[in-house]
VMD Tcl script that draws the C-alpha trace (Angstrom):
set ca {
  {103.62 94.98 113.95}
  {101.24 93.44 111.28}
  {100.58 95.15 108.04}
  {98.94 93.98 104.65}
  {101.48 94.49 101.89}
  {100.25 95.23 98.00}
  {101.28 92.68 95.72}
  {100.67 92.37 91.91}
  {98.69 88.84 90.84}
  {100.90 87.43 88.34}
  {100.03 83.84 87.99}
  {96.42 82.31 88.86}
  {96.63 78.94 90.26}
  {94.23 76.00 90.50}
  {91.75 76.70 93.35}
  {91.84 79.88 95.66}
  {95.65 80.61 95.03}
  {97.27 82.98 93.22}
  {101.23 83.71 92.89}
  {101.75 87.48 93.64}
  {104.90 89.44 93.42}
  {106.16 92.42 94.67}
  {109.92 93.98 95.24}
  {111.68 90.94 93.54}
  {109.66 88.27 95.57}
  {107.00 85.99 94.35}
  {104.82 83.70 96.65}
  {101.51 81.81 96.44}
  {98.56 83.36 98.79}
  {95.26 82.63 99.63}
  {92.44 84.54 97.25}
  {89.41 82.63 98.61}
  {87.73 85.78 100.46}
  {88.07 87.87 97.06}
  {85.69 87.43 93.76}
  {86.90 87.82 90.15}
  {90.79 87.92 90.59}
  {92.67 88.43 87.46}
  {96.01 88.98 86.41}
  {97.60 92.21 87.32}
  {95.22 93.08 90.26}
  {96.91 94.49 92.99}
  {95.78 92.94 96.26}
  {96.71 93.75 100.06}
  {97.96 90.59 101.62}
  {98.08 90.10 105.13}
  {99.29 86.44 106.80}
  {99.04 84.99 103.38}
  {95.83 85.83 102.36}
  {94.45 88.33 100.17}
  {92.00 90.40 102.22}
  {91.32 93.40 99.90}
  {91.75 94.13 96.09}
  {92.97 97.73 94.73}
  {92.16 99.95 91.63}
  {95.22 100.53 89.65}
  {95.72 103.74 91.00}
  {95.53 102.94 94.44}
  {97.38 100.08 94.19}
  {100.29 101.86 92.74}
  {100.22 104.27 95.09}
  {100.11 102.49 97.78}
  {103.10 100.15 96.38}
  {104.87 103.90 96.25}
  {104.48 104.43 99.70}
  {105.74 101.12 100.53}
  {108.80 102.12 98.75}
  {109.71 105.03 100.94}
  {109.49 102.69 104.18}
  {113.31 101.34 104.67}
  {112.54 97.85 105.96}
  {111.77 97.44 102.40}
  {115.32 98.77 101.00}
  {116.82 95.71 103.25}
  {114.20 92.97 102.71}
  {113.64 92.42 106.38}
  {110.03 92.35 105.71}
  {110.15 89.24 103.78}
  {112.32 87.38 106.55}
  {110.12 88.84 109.78}
}
mol new
graphics top color blue
foreach p $ca { graphics top sphere $p radius 0.5 }
foreach p [lrange $ca 0 end-1] q [lrange $ca 1 end] { graphics top cylinder $p $q radius 0.2 }
display resetview
């Protein structure tokens, strides 16, 4: 199954990359498909690429929905 995960930007890197974070996990992703990414933005990330920028309210709501999924409780999503 393929899903896009809502991740928060915690650091902007050189080029088209940023460090994102969610549920204790941080990773570097490509942000080249998006414009004007800033710290604190919540991005939908699929296969290491940010594909959409969510507004804060929508992003937090989406993260809350993901929090309800049992897969996140065990951390399996990060090992898939």
